[in-house]
PDB file of N, H, CA, C and O in Angstrom:
ATOM      1  N   MET A   1      12.712   3.258  -7.673  1.00  0.00           N
ATOM      2  CA  MET A   1      11.959   2.240  -6.978  1.00  0.00           C
ATOM      3  C   MET A   1      10.536   2.754  -6.739  1.00  0.00           C
ATOM      4  O   MET A   1      10.319   3.934  -6.462  1.00  0.00           O
ATOM      5  N   ILE A   2       9.587   1.843  -6.855  1.00  0.00           N
ATOM      6  H   ILE A   2       9.763   0.885  -7.080  1.00  0.00           H
ATOM      7  CA  ILE A   2       8.167   2.176  -6.722  1.00  0.00           C
ATOM      8  C   ILE A   2       7.610   1.494  -5.470  1.00  0.00           C
ATOM      9  O   ILE A   2       8.060   0.411  -5.096  1.00  0.00           O
ATOM     10  N   ALA A   3       6.647   2.123  -4.836  1.00  0.00           N
ATOM     11  H   ALA A   3       6.282   3.003  -5.140  1.00  0.00           H
ATOM     12  CA  ALA A   3       5.960   1.548  -3.678  1.00  0.00           C
ATOM     13  C   ALA A   3       4.453   1.648  -3.884  1.00  0.00           C
ATOM     14  O   ALA A   3       3.959   2.561  -4.547  1.00  0.00           O
ATOM     15  N   ILE A   4       3.741   0.698  -3.308  1.00  0.00           N
ATOM     16  H   ILE A   4       4.143  -0.043  -2.770  1.00  0.00           H
ATOM     17  CA  ILE A   4       2.283   0.775  -3.240  1.00  0.00           C
ATOM     18  C   ILE A   4       1.966   1.588  -1.993  1.00  0.00           C
ATOM     19  O   ILE A   4       2.446   1.271  -0.905  1.00  0.00           O
ATOM     20  N   VAL A   5       1.170   2.620  -2.145  1.00  0.00           N
ATOM     21  H   VAL A   5       0.780   2.877  -3.030  1.00  0.00           H
ATOM     22  CA  VAL A   5       0.761   3.425  -1.003  1.00  0.00           C
ATOM     23  C   VAL A   5      -0.693   3.070  -0.712  1.00  0.00           C
ATOM     24  O   VAL A   5      -1.594   3.365  -1.498  1.00  0.00           O
ATOM     25  N   ILE A   6      -0.897   2.431   0.434  1.00  0.00           N
ATOM     26  H   ILE A   6      -0.165   2.191   1.073  1.00  0.00           H
ATOM     27  CA  ILE A   6      -2.227   1.991   0.840  1.00  0.00           C
ATOM     28  C   ILE A   6      -2.765   2.988   1.860  1.00  0.00           C
ATOM     29  O   ILE A   6      -2.184   3.164   2.930  1.00  0.00           O
ATOM     30  N   SER A   7      -3.859   3.629   1.530  1.00  0.00           N
ATOM     31  H   SER A   7      -4.332   3.486   0.660  1.00  0.00           H
ATOM     32  CA  SER A   7      -4.523   4.541   2.466  1.00  0.00           C
ATOM     33  C   SER A   7      -5.594   3.741   3.190  1.00  0.00           C
ATOM     34  O   SER A   7      -6.545   3.252   2.580  1.00  0.00           O
ATOM     35  N   ALA A   8      -5.422   3.616   4.506  1.00  0.00           N
ATOM     36  H   ALA A   8      -4.649   4.013   5.001  1.00  0.00           H
ATOM     37  CA  ALA A   8      -6.327   2.787   5.288  1.00  0.00           C
ATOM     38  C   ALA A   8      -6.742   3.520   6.556  1.00  0.00           C
ATOM     39  O   ALA A   8      -6.027   4.384   7.063  1.00  0.00           O
ATOM     40  N   CYS A   9      -7.928   3.145   7.056  1.00  0.00           N
ATOM     41  H   CYS A   9      -8.509   2.443   6.645  1.00  0.00           H
ATOM     42  CA  CYS A   9      -8.458   3.741   8.281  1.00  0.00           C
ATOM     43  C   CYS A   9      -8.715   2.625   9.291  1.00  0.00           C
ATOM     44  O   CYS A   9      -8.994   1.484   8.923  1.00  0.00           O
ATOM     45  N   LEU A  10      -8.615   2.976  10.563  1.00  0.00           N
ATOM     46  H   LEU A  10      -8.387   3.903  10.863  1.00  0.00           H
ATOM     47  CA  LEU A  10      -8.896   2.010  11.613  1.00  0.00           C
ATOM     48  C   LEU A  10     -10.359   1.582  11.556  1.00  0.00           C
ATOM     49  O   LEU A  10     -11.250   2.418  11.411  1.00  0.00           O
ATOM     50  N   VAL A  11     -10.599   0.294  11.668  1.00  0.00           N
ATOM     51  H   VAL A  11      -9.874  -0.386  11.786  1.00  0.00           H
ATOM     52  CA  VAL A  11     -11.968  -0.218  11.670  1.00  0.00           C
ATOM     53  C   VAL A  11     -12.714   0.324  12.886  1.00  0.00           C
ATOM     54  O   VAL A  11     -13.883   0.698  12.786  1.00  0.00           O
ATOM     55  N   SER A  12     -12.038   0.365  14.037  1.00  0.00           N
ATOM     56  H   SER A  12     -11.088   0.061  14.118  1.00  0.00           H
ATOM     57  CA  SER A  12     -12.672   0.809  15.277  1.00  0.00           C
ATOM     58  C   SER A  12     -12.874   2.317  15.364  1.00  0.00           C
ATOM     59  O   SER A  12     -13.681   2.791  16.163  1.00  0.00           O
ATOM     60  N   ASN A  13     -12.140   3.075  14.540  1.00  0.00           N
ATOM     61  H   ASN A  13     -11.485   2.689  13.891  1.00  0.00           H
ATOM     62  CA  ASN A  13     -12.241   4.532  14.561  1.00  0.00           C
ATOM     63  C   ASN A  13     -11.927   5.053  13.154  1.00  0.00           C
ATOM     64  O   ASN A  13     -10.796   5.461  12.888  1.00  0.00           O
ATOM     65  N   PRO A  14     -12.916   5.043  12.249  1.00  0.00           N
ATOM     66  CA  PRO A  14     -12.683   5.412  10.844  1.00  0.00           C
ATOM     67  C   PRO A  14     -12.138   6.816  10.616  1.00  0.00           C
ATOM     68  O   PRO A  14     -11.709   7.130   9.505  1.00  0.00           O
ATOM     69  N   SER A  15     -12.143   7.661  11.631  1.00  0.00           N
ATOM     70  H   SER A  15     -12.491   7.406  12.532  1.00  0.00           H
ATOM     71  CA  SER A  15     -11.566   8.996  11.449  1.00  0.00           C
ATOM     72  C   SER A  15     -10.042   8.975  11.561  1.00  0.00           C
ATOM     73  O   SER A  15      -9.388   9.972  11.253  1.00  0.00           O
ATOM     74  N   VAL A  16      -9.469   7.850  11.998  1.00  0.00           N
ATOM     75  H   VAL A  16     -10.000   7.040  12.248  1.00  0.00           H
ATOM     76  CA  VAL A  16      -8.020   7.709  12.087  1.00  0.00           C
ATOM     77  C   VAL A  16      -7.538   6.956  10.852  1.00  0.00           C
ATOM     78  O   VAL A  16      -7.754   5.751  10.720  1.00  0.00           O
ATOM     79  N   CYS A  17      -6.885   7.680   9.953  1.00  0.00           N
ATOM     80  H   CYS A  17      -6.710   8.659  10.060  1.00  0.00           H
ATOM     81  CA  CYS A  17      -6.420   7.099   8.701  1.00  0.00           C
ATOM     82  C   CYS A  17      -4.920   7.333   8.553  1.00  0.00           C
ATOM     83  O   CYS A  17      -4.360   8.270   9.122  1.00  0.00           O
ATOM     84  N   LYS A  18      -4.290   6.465   7.779  1.00  0.00           N
ATOM     85  H   LYS A  18      -4.745   5.705   7.316  1.00  0.00           H
ATOM     86  CA  LYS A  18      -2.847   6.524   7.632  1.00  0.00           C
ATOM     87  C   LYS A  18      -2.460   5.903   6.292  1.00  0.00           C
ATOM     88  O   LYS A  18      -3.134   5.000   5.797  1.00  0.00           O
ATOM     89  N   ASP A  19      -1.372   6.397   5.715  1.00  0.00           N
ATOM     90  H   ASP A  19      -0.825   7.131   6.118  1.00  0.00           H
ATOM     91  CA  ASP A  19      -0.811   5.789   4.519  1.00  0.00           C
ATOM     92  C   ASP A  19       0.232   4.760   4.938  1.00  0.00           C
ATOM     93  O   ASP A  19       1.106   5.039   5.759  1.00  0.00           O
ATOM     94  N   HIS A  20       0.125   3.575   4.365  1.00  0.00           N
ATOM     95  H   HIS A  20      -0.586   3.348   3.698  1.00  0.00           H
ATOM     96  CA  HIS A  20       1.075   2.491   4.598  1.00  0.00           C
ATOM     97  C   HIS A  20       1.760   2.221   3.268  1.00  0.00           C
ATOM     98  O   HIS A  20       1.096   2.150   2.234  1.00  0.00           O
ATOM     99  N   ARG A  21       3.078   2.070   3.281  1.00  0.00           N
ATOM    100  H   ARG A  21       3.618   2.128   4.121  1.00  0.00           H
ATOM    101  CA  ARG A  21       3.837   1.903   2.039  1.00  0.00           C
ATOM    102  C   ARG A  21       4.386   0.485   1.937  1.00  0.00           C
ATOM    103  O   ARG A  21       4.954  -0.047   2.891  1.00  0.00           O
ATOM    104  N   VAL A  22       4.205  -0.115   0.765  1.00  0.00           N
ATOM    105  H   VAL A  22       3.744   0.318  -0.009  1.00  0.00           H
ATOM    106  CA  VAL A  22       4.726  -1.451   0.471  1.00  0.00           C
ATOM    107  C   VAL A  22       5.687  -1.301  -0.707  1.00  0.00           C
ATOM    108  O   VAL A  22       5.248  -1.127  -1.843  1.00  0.00           O
ATOM    109  N   PRO A  23       7.000  -1.367  -0.445  1.00  0.00           N
ATOM    110  CA  PRO A  23       7.949  -1.226  -1.547  1.00  0.00           C
ATOM    111  C   PRO A  23       7.920  -2.451  -2.463  1.00  0.00           C
ATOM    112  O   PRO A  23       7.709  -3.575  -2.007  1.00  0.00           O
ATOM    113  N   LEU A  24       8.131  -2.218  -3.747  1.00  0.00           N
ATOM    114  H   LEU A  24       8.302  -1.305  -4.117  1.00  0.00           H
ATOM    115  CA  LEU A  24       8.184  -3.294  -4.731  1.00  0.00           C
ATOM    116  C   LEU A  24       9.625  -3.478  -5.199  1.00  0.00           C
ATOM    117  O   LEU A  24      10.503  -2.689  -4.851  1.00  0.00           O
ATOM    118  N   ALA A  25       9.858  -4.503  -5.973  1.00  0.00           N
ATOM    119  H   ALA A  25       9.145  -5.145  -6.256  1.00  0.00           H
ATOM    120  CA  ALA A  25      11.198  -4.789  -6.487  1.00  0.00           C
ATOM    121  C   ALA A  25      11.728  -3.618  -7.310  1.00  0.00           C
ATOM    122  O   ALA A  25      10.957  -2.828  -7.854  1.00  0.00           O
ATOM    123  N   ASN A  26      13.031  -3.521  -7.392  1.00  0.00           N
ATOM    124  H   ASN A  26      13.657  -4.163  -6.950  1.00  0.00           H
ATOM    125  CA  ASN A  26      13.687  -2.419  -8.111  1.00  0.00           C
ATOM    126  C   ASN A  26      13.286  -2.319  -9.575  1.00  0.00           C
ATOM    127  O   ASN A  26      13.263  -1.223 -10.134  1.00  0.00           O
ATOM    128  N   ASP A  27      12.969  -3.444 -10.201  1.00  0.00           N
ATOM    129  H   ASP A  27      12.987  -4.335  -9.747  1.00  0.00           H
ATOM    130  CA  ASP A  27      12.692  -3.421 -11.636  1.00  0.00           C
ATOM    131  C   ASP A  27      11.234  -3.131 -11.980  1.00  0.00           C
ATOM    132  O   ASP A  27      10.857  -3.202 -13.150  1.00  0.00           O
ATOM    133  N   VAL A  28      10.414  -2.808 -10.997  1.00  0.00           N
ATOM    134  H   VAL A  28      10.720  -2.749 -10.047  1.00  0.00           H
ATOM    135  CA  VAL A  28       8.991  -2.516 -11.225  1.00  0.00           C
ATOM    136  C   VAL A  28       8.831  -1.026 -11.492  1.00  0.00           C
ATOM    137  O   VAL A  28       9.241  -0.191 -10.687  1.00  0.00           O
ATOM    138  N   ASP A  29       8.223  -0.702 -12.643  1.00  0.00           N
ATOM    139  H   ASP A  29       7.890  -1.381 -13.297  1.00  0.00           H
ATOM    140  CA  ASP A  29       7.951   0.699 -12.951  1.00  0.00           C
ATOM    141  C   ASP A  29       6.500   1.032 -12.582  1.00  0.00           C
ATOM    142  O   ASP A  29       5.753   0.157 -12.144  1.00  0.00           O
ATOM    143  N   SER A  30       6.113   2.274 -12.758  1.00  0.00           N
ATOM    144  H   SER A  30       6.720   2.985 -13.114  1.00  0.00           H
ATOM    145  CA  SER A  30       4.779   2.708 -12.314  1.00  0.00           C
ATOM    146  C   SER A  30       3.655   2.000 -13.062  1.00  0.00           C
ATOM    147  O   SER A  30       2.608   1.729 -12.473  1.00  0.00           O
ATOM    148  N   GLN A  31       3.845   1.694 -14.340  1.00  0.00           N
ATOM    149  H   GLN A  31       4.696   1.914 -14.818  1.00  0.00           H
ATOM    150  CA  GLN A  31       2.818   0.965 -15.104  1.00  0.00           C
ATOM    151  C   GLN A  31       2.655  -0.458 -14.566  1.00  0.00           C
ATOM    152  O   GLN A  31       1.540  -0.925 -14.332  1.00  0.00           O
ATOM    153  N   ARG A  32       3.771  -1.122 -14.378  1.00  0.00           N
ATOM    154  H   ARG A  32       4.676  -0.743 -14.568  1.00  0.00           H
ATOM    155  CA  ARG A  32       3.730  -2.507 -13.892  1.00  0.00           C
ATOM    156  C   ARG A  32       3.217  -2.570 -12.460  1.00  0.00           C
ATOM    157  O   ARG A  32       2.619  -3.568 -12.059  1.00  0.00           O
ATOM    158  N   CYS A  33       3.441  -1.530 -11.699  1.00  0.00           N
ATOM    159  H   CYS A  33       3.926  -0.719 -12.025  1.00  0.00           H
ATOM    160  CA  CYS A  33       2.969  -1.479 -10.315  1.00  0.00           C
ATOM    161  C   CYS A  33       1.460  -1.671 -10.238  1.00  0.00           C
ATOM    162  O   CYS A  33       0.963  -2.329  -9.324  1.00  0.00           O
ATOM    163  N   LEU A  34       0.739  -1.107 -11.183  1.00  0.00           N
ATOM    164  H   LEU A  34       1.143  -0.573 -11.926  1.00  0.00           H
ATOM    165  CA  LEU A  34      -0.720  -1.226 -11.176  1.00  0.00           C
ATOM    166  C   LEU A  34      -1.159  -2.691 -11.193  1.00  0.00           C
ATOM    167  O   LEU A  34      -2.160  -3.048 -10.572  1.00  0.00           O
ATOM    168  N   PHE A  35      -0.418  -3.532 -11.899  1.00  0.00           N
ATOM    169  H   PHE A  35       0.395  -3.242 -12.405  1.00  0.00           H
ATOM    170  CA  PHE A  35      -0.738  -4.955 -11.961  1.00  0.00           C
ATOM    171  C   PHE A  35      -0.130  -5.718 -10.788  1.00  0.00           C
ATOM    172  O   PHE A  35      -0.752  -6.632 -10.246  1.00  0.00           O
ATOM    173  N   GLU A  36       1.079  -5.343 -10.402  1.00  0.00           N
ATOM    174  H   GLU A  36       1.584  -4.601 -10.843  1.00  0.00           H
ATOM    175  CA  GLU A  36       1.769  -6.017  -9.297  1.00  0.00           C
ATOM    176  C   GLU A  36       1.059  -5.776  -7.967  1.00  0.00           C
ATOM    177  O   GLU A  36       1.142  -6.610  -7.065  1.00  0.00           O
ATOM    178  N   ALA A  37       0.375  -4.665  -7.835  1.00  0.00           N
ATOM    179  H   ALA A  37       0.308  -3.987  -8.567  1.00  0.00           H
ATOM    180  CA  ALA A  37      -0.261  -4.307  -6.562  1.00  0.00           C
ATOM    181  C   ALA A  37      -1.433  -5.223  -6.218  1.00  0.00           C
ATOM    182  O   ALA A  37      -1.692  -5.481  -5.043  1.00  0.00           O
ATOM    183  N   GLN A  38      -2.131  -5.709  -7.216  1.00  0.00           N
ATOM    184  H   GLN A  38      -1.921  -5.500  -8.171  1.00  0.00           H
ATOM    185  CA  GLN A  38      -3.365  -6.465  -6.968  1.00  0.00           C
ATOM    186  C   GLN A  38      -3.215  -7.595  -5.944  1.00  0.00           C
ATOM    187  O   GLN A  38      -4.035  -7.666  -5.028  1.00  0.00           O
ATOM    188  N   PRO A  39      -2.226  -8.474  -6.042  1.00  0.00           N
ATOM    189  CA  PRO A  39      -2.129  -9.540  -5.032  1.00  0.00           C
ATOM    190  C   PRO A  39      -1.646  -9.052  -3.665  1.00  0.00           C
ATOM    191  O   PRO A  39      -1.877  -9.715  -2.654  1.00  0.00           O
ATOM    192  N   HIS A  40      -0.980  -7.903  -3.629  1.00  0.00           N
ATOM    193  H   HIS A  40      -0.792  -7.364  -4.450  1.00  0.00           H
ATOM    194  CA  HIS A  40      -0.485  -7.379  -2.351  1.00  0.00           C
ATOM    195  C   HIS A  40      -1.626  -6.864  -1.464  1.00  0.00           C
ATOM    196  O   HIS A  40      -1.550  -6.966  -0.239  1.00  0.00           O
ATOM    197  N   LEU A  41      -2.661  -6.322  -2.065  1.00  0.00           N
ATOM    198  H   LEU A  41      -2.722  -6.239  -3.060  1.00  0.00           H
ATOM    199  CA  LEU A  41      -3.729  -5.682  -1.289  1.00  0.00           C
ATOM    200  C   LEU A  41      -4.462  -6.657  -0.364  1.00  0.00           C
ATOM    201  O   LEU A  41      -4.590  -6.356   0.822  1.00  0.00           O
ATOM    202  N   PRO A  42      -4.955  -7.816  -0.842  1.00  0.00           N
ATOM    203  CA  PRO A  42      -5.633  -8.723   0.085  1.00  0.00           C
ATOM    204  C   PRO A  42      -4.685  -9.302   1.142  1.00  0.00           C
ATOM    205  O   PRO A  42      -5.100  -9.555   2.273  1.00  0.00           O
ATOM    206  N   ARG A  43      -3.419  -9.512   0.776  1.00  0.00           N
ATOM    207  H   ARG A  43      -3.082  -9.306  -0.143  1.00  0.00           H
ATOM    208  CA  ARG A  43      -2.444 -10.004   1.768  1.00  0.00           C
ATOM    209  C   ARG A  43      -2.210  -8.962   2.847  1.00  0.00           C
ATOM    210  O   ARG A  43      -2.134  -9.290   4.031  1.00  0.00           O
ATOM    211  N   TRP A  44      -2.096  -7.700   2.434  1.00  0.00           N
ATOM    212  H   TRP A  44      -2.158  -7.433   1.472  1.00  0.00           H
ATOM    213  CA  TRP A  44      -1.895  -6.631   3.407  1.00  0.00           C
ATOM    214  C   TRP A  44      -3.113  -6.538   4.328  1.00  0.00           C
ATOM    215  O   TRP A  44      -2.966  -6.421   5.545  1.00  0.00           O
ATOM    216  N   ALA A  45      -4.301  -6.591   3.752  1.00  0.00           N
ATOM    217  H   ALA A  45      -4.420  -6.686   2.764  1.00  0.00           H
ATOM    218  CA  ALA A  45      -5.534  -6.491   4.547  1.00  0.00           C
ATOM    219  C   ALA A  45      -5.630  -7.647   5.551  1.00  0.00           C
ATOM    220  O   ALA A  45      -6.051  -7.447   6.690  1.00  0.00           O
ATOM    221  N   GLU A  46      -5.245  -8.838   5.134  1.00  0.00           N
ATOM    222  H   GLU A  46      -4.903  -9.001   4.209  1.00  0.00           H
ATOM    223  CA  GLU A  46      -5.281  -9.993   6.038  1.00  0.00           C
ATOM    224  C   GLU A  46      -4.267  -9.841   7.173  1.00  0.00           C
ATOM    225  O   GLU A  46      -4.537 -10.238   8.307  1.00  0.00           O
ATOM    226  N   ALA A  47      -3.118  -9.277   6.872  1.00  0.00           N
ATOM    227  H   ALA A  47      -2.899  -8.955   5.952  1.00  0.00           H
ATOM    228  CA  ALA A  47      -2.083  -9.078   7.883  1.00  0.00           C
ATOM    229  C   ALA A  47      -2.377  -7.898   8.814  1.00  0.00           C
ATOM    230  O   ALA A  47      -1.763  -7.778   9.875  1.00  0.00           O
ATOM    231  N   HIS A  48      -3.309  -7.029   8.422  1.00  0.00           N
ATOM    232  H   HIS A  48      -3.807  -7.126   7.560  1.00  0.00           H
ATOM    233  CA  HIS A  48      -3.643  -5.827   9.200  1.00  0.00           C
ATOM    234  C   HIS A  48      -5.165  -5.752   9.391  1.00  0.00           C
ATOM    235  O   HIS A  48      -5.806  -4.854   8.845  1.00  0.00           O
ATOM    236  N   PRO A  49      -5.748  -6.678  10.153  1.00  0.00           N
ATOM    237  CA  PRO A  49      -7.212  -6.757  10.263  1.00  0.00           C
ATOM    238  C   PRO A  49      -7.873  -5.573  10.972  1.00  0.00           C
ATOM    239  O   PRO A  49      -9.088  -5.399  10.874  1.00  0.00           O
ATOM    240  N   THR A  50      -7.102  -4.770  11.673  1.00  0.00           N
ATOM    241  H   THR A  50      -6.116  -4.911  11.753  1.00  0.00           H
ATOM    242  CA  THR A  50      -7.697  -3.615  12.358  1.00  0.00           C
ATOM    243  C   THR A  50      -7.786  -2.391  11.445  1.00  0.00           C
ATOM    244  O   THR A  50      -8.304  -1.349  11.849  1.00  0.00           O
ATOM    245  N   TRP A  51      -7.278  -2.518  10.207  1.00  0.00           N
ATOM    246  H   TRP A  51      -6.858  -3.364   9.879  1.00  0.00           H
ATOM    247  CA  TRP A  51      -7.298  -1.436   9.237  1.00  0.00           C
ATOM    248  C   TRP A  51      -8.174  -1.815   8.051  1.00  0.00           C
ATOM    249  O   TRP A  51      -8.230  -2.981   7.661  1.00  0.00           O
ATOM    250  N   GLN A  52      -8.858  -0.826   7.477  1.00  0.00           N
ATOM    251  H   GLN A  52      -8.812   0.122   7.794  1.00  0.00           H
ATOM    252  CA  GLN A  52      -9.666  -1.037   6.277  1.00  0.00           C
ATOM    253  C   GLN A  52      -9.091  -0.179   5.153  1.00  0.00           C
ATOM    254  O   GLN A  52      -8.943   1.035   5.296  1.00  0.00           O
ATOM    255  N   ILE A  53      -8.769  -0.825   4.036  1.00  0.00           N
ATOM    256  H   ILE A  53      -8.889  -1.811   3.920  1.00  0.00           H
ATOM    257  CA  ILE A  53      -8.219  -0.100   2.890  1.00  0.00           C
ATOM    258  C   ILE A  53      -9.308   0.782   2.280  1.00  0.00           C
ATOM    259  O   ILE A  53     -10.401   0.310   1.967  1.00  0.00           O
ATOM    260  N   LYS A  54      -8.997   2.049   2.119  1.00  0.00           N
ATOM    261  H   LYS A  54      -8.109   2.432   2.374  1.00  0.00           H
ATOM    262  CA  LYS A  54      -9.925   3.002   1.493  1.00  0.00           C
ATOM    263  C   LYS A  54      -9.545   3.260   0.038  1.00  0.00           C
ATOM    264  O   LYS A  54     -10.412   3.387  -0.826  1.00  0.00           O
ATOM    265  N   LYS A  55      -8.229   3.336  -0.226  1.00  0.00           N
ATOM    266  H   LYS A  55      -7.524   3.233   0.476  1.00  0.00           H
ATOM    267  CA  LYS A  55      -7.748   3.529  -1.588  1.00  0.00           C
ATOM    268  C   LYS A  55      -6.274   3.159  -1.620  1.00  0.00           C
ATOM    269  O   LYS A  55      -5.640   2.979  -0.579  1.00  0.00           O
ATOM    270  N   TRP A  56      -5.743   3.051  -2.818  1.00  0.00           N
ATOM    271  H   TRP A  56      -6.257   3.198  -3.663  1.00  0.00           H
ATOM    272  CA  TRP A  56      -4.324   2.772  -2.976  1.00  0.00           C
ATOM    273  C   TRP A  56      -3.825   3.408  -4.259  1.00  0.00           C
ATOM    274  O   TRP A  56      -4.604   3.752  -5.147  1.00  0.00           O
ATOM    275  N   ARG A  57      -2.500   3.558  -4.340  1.00  0.00           N
ATOM    276  H   ARG A  57      -1.867   3.279  -3.619  1.00  0.00           H
ATOM    277  CA  ARG A  57      -1.887   4.126  -5.536  1.00  0.00           C
ATOM    278  C   ARG A  57      -0.434   3.672  -5.587  1.00  0.00           C
ATOM    279  O   ARG A  57       0.107   3.155  -4.610  1.00  0.00           O
ATOM    280  N   CYS A  58       0.165   3.870  -6.709  1.00  0.00           N
ATOM    281  H   CYS A  58      -0.274   4.291  -7.502  1.00  0.00           H
ATOM    282  CA  CYS A  58       1.591   3.618  -6.880  1.00  0.00           C
ATOM    283  C   CYS A  58       2.313   4.951  -6.834  1.00  0.00           C
ATOM    284  O   CYS A  58       1.845   5.940  -7.399  1.00  0.00           O
ATOM    285  N   ALA A  59       3.450   4.976  -6.162  1.00  0.00           N
ATOM    286  H   ALA A  59       3.830   4.173  -5.704  1.00  0.00           H
ATOM    287  CA  ALA A  59       4.217   6.216  -6.058  1.00  0.00           C
ATOM    288  C   ALA A  59       5.706   5.873  -5.963  1.00  0.00           C
ATOM    289  O   ALA A  59       6.080   4.743  -5.649  1.00  0.00           O
ATOM    290  N   ALA A  60       6.521   6.845  -6.232  1.00  0.00           N
ATOM    291  H   ALA A  60       6.217   7.763  -6.487  1.00  0.00           H
ATOM    292  CA  ALA A  60       7.963   6.646  -6.075  1.00  0.00           C
ATOM    293  C   ALA A  60       8.270   6.333  -4.614  1.00  0.00           C
ATOM    294  O   ALA A  60       7.738   6.969  -3.704  1.00  0.00           O
ATOM    295  N   ALA A  61       9.125   5.355  -4.405  1.00  0.00           N
ATOM    296  H   ALA A  61       9.557   4.838  -5.144  1.00  0.00           H
ATOM    297  CA  ALA A  61       9.531   5.007  -3.037  1.00  0.00           C
ATOM    298  C   ALA A  61      10.431   6.121  -2.510  1.00  0.00           C
ATOM    299  O   ALA A  61      11.131   6.789  -3.271  1.00  0.00           O
ATOM    300  N   ASP A  62      10.397   6.300  -1.211  1.00  0.00           N
ATOM    301  H   ASP A  62       9.828   5.757  -0.594  1.00  0.00           H
ATOM    302  CA  ASP A  62      11.315   7.277  -0.609  1.00  0.00           C
ATOM    303  C   ASP A  62      12.309   6.540   0.280  1.00  0.00           C
ATOM    304  O   ASP A  62      12.274   5.312   0.362  1.00  0.00           O
ATOM    305  N   HIS A  63      13.184   7.270   0.939  1.00  0.00           N
ATOM    306  H   HIS A  63      13.212   8.267   0.872  1.00  0.00           H
ATOM    307  CA  HIS A  63      14.241   6.655   1.728  1.00  0.00           C
ATOM    308  C   HIS A  63      13.702   5.769   2.854  1.00  0.00           C
ATOM    309  O   HIS A  63      14.389   4.834   3.265  1.00  0.00           O
ATOM    310  N   GLN A  64      12.516   6.027   3.355  1.00  0.00           N
ATOM    311  H   GLN A  64      11.958   6.787   3.021  1.00  0.00           H
ATOM    312  CA  GLN A  64      11.926   5.215   4.416  1.00  0.00           C
ATOM    313  C   GLN A  64      11.530   3.832   3.912  1.00  0.00           C
ATOM    314  O   GLN A  64      11.433   2.894   4.704  1.00  0.00           O
ATOM    315  N   ASP A  65      11.300   3.692   2.615  1.00  0.00           N
ATOM    316  H   ASP A  65      11.379   4.454   1.972  1.00  0.00           H
ATOM    317  CA  ASP A  65      10.883   2.416   2.047  1.00  0.00           C
ATOM    318  C   ASP A  65      12.063   1.495   1.754  1.00  0.00           C
ATOM    319  O   ASP A  65      11.873   0.298   1.542  1.00  0.00           O
ATOM    320  N   LEU A  66      13.259   2.032   1.740  1.00  0.00           N
ATOM    321  H   LEU A  66      13.413   3.004   1.913  1.00  0.00           H
ATOM    322  CA  LEU A  66      14.419   1.232   1.357  1.00  0.00           C
ATOM    323  C   LEU A  66      14.944   0.394   2.492  1.00  0.00           C
ATOM    324  O   LEU A  66      15.921  -0.334   2.320  1.00  0.00           O
TER     325      LEU A  66
END
């Protein structure tokens, strides 16, 4: 399983940054994740207005994402 890892920082305090994980469907591989991630990013940003996305990547999901 693959997850989108969004690295974001607080708008009010840019020195506070955190990785947020968005798990994808079981059949998504790392190549497909690059394309699948695009629509998730603006939705995530809209749902988390106090955070600013700095970068993102695809990575293997871990037990916390399941």
